[in-house]
C-alpha positions, 0 to 999 in steps of 0.5 A, a space after each residue: 126844686 121845692 121849699 118846705 114850711 113847717 108849722 104846728 110846733 109849741 109848748 106841750 106837756 110830757 105824755 101829751 101829742 103833736 102834729 107837725 106839717 110841712 107844706 111844699 111849694 112846687 108840682 112835683 111834691 110827690 116825686 120826692 122822698 120825705 123826711 124829718 129830722 131834729 136838732 137839740 140845743 149842743 147836739 147834731 141833727 138827727 133822723 127822725 122819720 123818712 116816707 117813700 114817694 107814694 107814703 107806701 114805705 116808712 123808716 123811723 128812727 128807734 127814738 121815734 118808734 111807736 110814738 110818732 107816724 110821719 104821713 103825706 098827702 100829695 093832692 095837698 103838697 104836705 108831709 106831716 109828723 104826729 107825735 103821740 106821748 112825747 117826752 122832754 127829750 123830744 125838745 128840738 128843732 124840727 126840720 122837714 127835708 125832701 130828698 130827689 132819691 126815690 125807694 126806701 126812705 133813707 136816714 142820712 142827712 146829706 142825702 136829702 136836698 132841700 130842707 125847712 127853716 125849723 119848728 120849735 117843739 118844747 116838752 115840758 116835764 
């Protein structure tokens, strides 16, 4: 089992940058495919980005391509989401998630086994 704790959320102006972190407990972080999801008020939780166990494969939602970068540091048991050129529509609670599935990261929400508590990102216009 793995416990996930997000940090780094906050208020940022449109066009600015923010970096989210997700710290994982346990000694098996490197065996999990990791992902970032987000949920805006009144909307369903949606996939943002995923990264394979080694970090060699990444997948992005169309809304994140070219602006967000997912990465991981297995030595530090930490996953990151660098958010650049943010937009008001990026406002949401951002969740990190861990999946026992290996290979190319999946965007399917139900493929992820463990979730953090979320961190709020608010982008002002």
